C-alpha positions as CSV (number, residue, x, y, z in Angstrom):
1,X,0.1,22.1,13.2
2,X,-2.4,22.9,10.4
3,X,-1.3,20.0,8.2
4,X,-2.2,17.3,10.8
5,X,-5.4,16.7,12.8
6,X,-7.0,13.9,14.9
7,X,-10.6,12.9,15.1
8,X,-11.0,15.1,18.1
9,X,-11.5,18.1,15.7
10,X,-15.3,17.7,16.3
11,X,-17.8,14.9,16.9
12,X,-19.6,13.1,14.1
13,X,-22.5,14.6,12.2
14,X,-25.6,12.5,11.6
15,X,-27.8,12.4,8.5
16,X,-31.4,13.6,8.8
17,X,-32.7,10.1,9.4
18,X,-29.8,9.1,11.7
19,X,-28.7,6.3,9.4
20,X,-25.2,7.7,8.7
21,X,-22.6,9.3,10.9
22,X,-20.0,11.5,9.2
23,X,-16.7,12.4,11.0
24,X,-15.1,15.3,9.1
25,X,-11.4,15.4,8.7
26,X,-9.8,17.6,6.1
27,X,-11.7,20.0,3.8
28,X,-11.5,23.5,2.4
29,X,-12.2,24.9,5.9
30,X,-8.7,23.6,6.8
31,X,-7.1,24.7,3.6
32,X,-7.5,21.4,1.8
33,X,-9.2,22.6,-1.4
34,X,-8.7,19.5,-3.7
35,X,-10.1,16.9,-1.3
36,X,-12.8,16.3,1.3
37,X,-11.6,13.6,3.7
38,X,-14.0,12.0,6.2
39,X,-15.0,8.8,7.9
40,X,-18.5,7.4,7.1
41,X,-20.2,5.0,9.5
42,X,-23.2,3.0,8.4
43,X,-25.4,0.9,10.7
44,X,-26.5,-2.7,10.2
45,X,-29.1,-3.1,7.5
46,X,-30.0,-1.2,4.3
47,X,-28.9,2.4,3.7
48,X,-30.8,5.0,1.6
49,X,-29.5,5.6,-1.9
50,X,-26.7,8.2,-1.9
51,X,-25.6,10.4,-4.9
52,X,-22.5,12.5,-4.4
53,X,-22.3,15.3,-7.0
54,X,-19.4,17.4,-5.5
55,X,-16.7,15.1,-6.8
56,X,-15.5,11.5,-7.5
57,X,-15.6,9.5,-4.3
58,X,-12.8,7.0,-3.2
59,X,-13.8,4.7,-0.4
60,X,-11.7,2.3,1.7
61,X,-13.5,-0.1,4.0
62,X,-12.0,0.2,7.5
63,X,-14.3,-2.3,9.2
64,X,-17.4,-4.4,8.6
65,X,-18.9,-5.9,5.5
66,X,-21.8,-5.2,3.1
67,X,-23.1,-5.5,-0.4
68,X,-22.7,-2.3,-2.5
69,X,-25.7,-1.8,-4.7
70,X,-25.2,0.1,-8.0
71,X,-28.3,-0.2,-10.2
72,X,-28.9,-3.9,-10.7
73,X,-25.3,-4.8,-9.7
74,X,-24.4,-6.0,-6.2
75,X,-20.7,-6.0,-5.2
76,X,-19.4,-7.5,-2.0
77,X,-17.2,-5.2,0.1
78,X,-15.3,-5.8,3.3
79,X,-12.3,-4.6,5.3
80,X,-9.5,-3.8,2.8
81,X,-11.8,-3.1,-0.2
82,X,-11.2,0.1,-2.2
83,X,-14.1,1.5,-4.1
84,X,-14.3,4.1,-6.9
85,X,-17.6,6.0,-7.4
86,X,-17.8,8.6,-10.1
87,X,-19.6,11.9,-9.4
88,X,-23.3,11.5,-9.8
89,X,-23.4,7.7,-9.4
90,X,-26.3,6.5,-7.3
91,X,-25.4,3.8,-4.7
92,X,-26.6,2.2,-1.5
93,X,-25.4,-0.5,1.0
94,X,-26.9,-3.6,2.5
95,X,-24.7,-3.9,5.6
96,X,-24.4,-7.4,7.1
97,X,-22.5,-5.7,10.0
98,X,-21.9,-2.0,10.8
99,X,-19.6,-0.6,8.1
100,X,-16.9,2.1,8.6
101,X,-15.3,3.6,5.5
102,X,-12.7,6.3,4.9
103,X,-14.1,8.6,2.2
104,X,-12.1,11.0,0.1
105,X,-13.9,13.2,-2.4
106,X,-11.8,14.4,-5.3
107,X,-13.0,17.9,-6.3
108,X,-13.3,18.9,-10.0
109,X,-12.3,15.5,-11.3
110,X,-11.5,14.7,-14.9
111,X,-14.3,12.8,-16.7
112,X,-13.9,9.1,-15.9
113,X,-14.3,6.3,-18.5
114,X,-16.6,4.4,-16.1
115,X,-19.0,5.0,-13.2
116,X,-17.4,2.7,-10.6
117,X,-14.7,0.2,-9.7
118,X,-13.5,-2.1,-7.0
119,X,-10.0,-3.2,-5.7
120,X,-9.2,-5.8,-3.1
121,X,-6.2,-4.3,-1.4
122,X,-6.1,-7.0,1.2
123,X,-5.2,-9.5,-1.6
124,X,-2.8,-7.4,-3.5
125,X,1.0,-7.6,-3.4
126,X,3.3,-5.0,-1.9
127,X,5.6,-2.9,-4.0
128,X,8.8,-1.1,-2.9
129,X,9.3,2.6,-2.4
130,X,12.1,4.7,-1.0
131,X,13.8,4.2,2.4
132,X,12.6,0.5,2.8
133,X,8.9,1.6,2.6
134,X,6.3,-0.4,0.8
135,X,2.9,0.3,-0.7
136,X,-0.1,-1.4,-2.3
137,X,-2.0,0.3,-5.1
138,X,-5.8,0.7,-4.6
139,X,-8.3,2.6,-6.7
140,X,-6.7,4.4,-9.6
141,X,-6.8,4.8,-13.4
142,X,-6.9,1.0,-13.9
143,X,-10.5,0.9,-12.5
144,X,-11.7,4.2,-14.0
145,X,-10.4,6.8,-11.4
146,X,-8.3,9.0,-13.7
147,X,-7.9,11.9,-11.4
148,X,-6.3,10.3,-8.3
149,X,-4.6,7.3,-6.8
150,X,-5.5,5.5,-3.6
151,X,-2.8,3.4,-1.8
152,X,-1.8,1.6,1.4
153,X,1.6,2.7,2.7
154,X,3.8,0.7,5.1
155,X,6.5,2.6,7.0
156,X,9.1,0.6,9.0
157,X,10.4,1.9,12.3
158,X,12.7,4.9,11.9
159,X,12.9,8.1,10.1
160,X,13.5,8.7,6.4
161,X,15.1,11.8,5.0
162,X,13.0,14.9,4.4
163,X,11.4,14.9,0.9
164,X,8.5,16.3,-1.1
165,X,6.0,15.1,-3.7
166,X,4.7,16.9,-6.8
167,X,1.2,15.7,-6.0
168,X,-1.4,16.8,-3.4
169,X,-2.1,14.2,-0.8
170,X,-4.2,13.3,2.2
171,X,-3.2,10.4,4.6
172,X,-5.1,8.5,7.3
173,X,-3.3,6.4,9.9
174,X,-4.6,2.8,10.1
175,X,-2.2,1.4,12.6
176,X,1.0,2.2,14.5
177,X,2.4,5.4,15.9
178,X,4.8,8.0,14.8
179,X,5.4,11.7,14.1
180,X,4.9,13.9,11.0
181,X,7.6,16.6,10.6
182,X,6.8,19.7,8.5
183,X,8.7,23.0,8.4
184,X,10.4,22.5,11.8
185,X,7.1,21.4,13.5
186,X,5.9,18.0,14.4
187,X,2.6,16.3,15.3
188,X,1.9,12.9,16.7
189,X,0.5,10.1,14.5
190,X,-1.8,7.4,16.0
191,X,-4.7,5.4,14.6
192,X,-7.3,7.8,13.2
193,X,-5.0,10.7,12.7
194,X,-5.0,12.5,9.3
195,X,-2.4,14.5,7.4
196,X,-2.7,16.9,4.5
197,X,0.4,17.4,2.3
198,X,0.1,20.0,-0.4
199,X,2.3,19.5,-3.4
200,X,6.0,20.4,-2.8
201,X,5.7,20.7,1.0
202,X,8.9,19.2,2.5
203,X,8.0,16.7,5.1
204,X,8.9,13.4,6.8
205,X,6.8,10.6,8.4
206,X,8.7,9.0,11.3
207,X,7.7,5.7,12.7
208,X,8.5,5.8,16.5
209,X,7.0,2.4,17.3
210,X,8.3,-1.1,17.1
211,X,5.9,-2.3,14.3
212,X,4.9,-0.9,10.9
213,X,3.1,2.4,10.6
214,X,0.2,1.8,8.2
215,X,-1.4,4.5,6.2
216,X,-4.2,4.9,3.6
217,X,-3.4,7.7,1.2
218,X,-5.0,9.4,-1.8
219,X,-3.2,11.8,-4.1
220,X,-3.7,13.7,-7.3
221,X,-2.8,13.8,-10.1
222,X,-2.7,10.0,-10.3
223,X,0.6,8.2,-10.4
224,X,3.0,6.2,-8.2
225,X,3.3,6.7,-4.4
226,X,7.1,6.0,-4.9
227,X,7.7,9.3,-6.7
228,X,9.5,11.6,-4.2
229,X,12.2,14.3,-4.3
230,X,14.7,15.5,-1.7
231,X,14.6,19.3,-0.8
232,X,17.2,20.1,-3.5
233,X,15.1,18.5,-6.2
234,X,17.0,15.3,-6.5
235,X,14.7,12.3,-7.1
236,X,14.6,10.2,-3.9
237,X,16.1,6.8,-4.3
238,X,18.1,7.7,-7.5
239,X,21.1,5.6,-6.5
């Protein structure tokens, strides 16, 4: 299925000084033109300064801990931290343990009102979506990222009705197991799997396990993860 992949797509690429491993997921090579989704792995110690000019970058710390250095500011980040870095913002890391991040670049972003922002998703409260699903908002317009919204999604066991969104979205499985159903096809979901959902593509995520299926998503334009529509255009959850 061209909308779902696993990390076995190819091995990680290393930076010229071997201080950063990049595991590519979705990008324009696979038809995902609005995002570049990848996993970044930083070793213990200080990283070289990075400047991403191809889009705004939304990070989510999967494991480890570090100080994020932005000019003279030092910001603590650890598992569960969401980070917004506007295009062209220089930054580096001082890692107290190896750090693994999910990175999503947002192509051709709208001009942001600030250069960076931080959200502690691990400390935030859950909100309700359709079909007993829940979510936690991460990086978004509240911290300067006006072009996209980052969120944690929690899917209980079972399958919800088919639906679609008006936004483009990329997902990454953090925990659990399940299936993604799109256009009569299905693909397995396990930790590290990724899904690209273009706007208005009818789909369903099914949790086939006994515990929650946990996802990290980024979508654009920014808004609410709870906004969804049934195939006939009826808003999901409207009574």
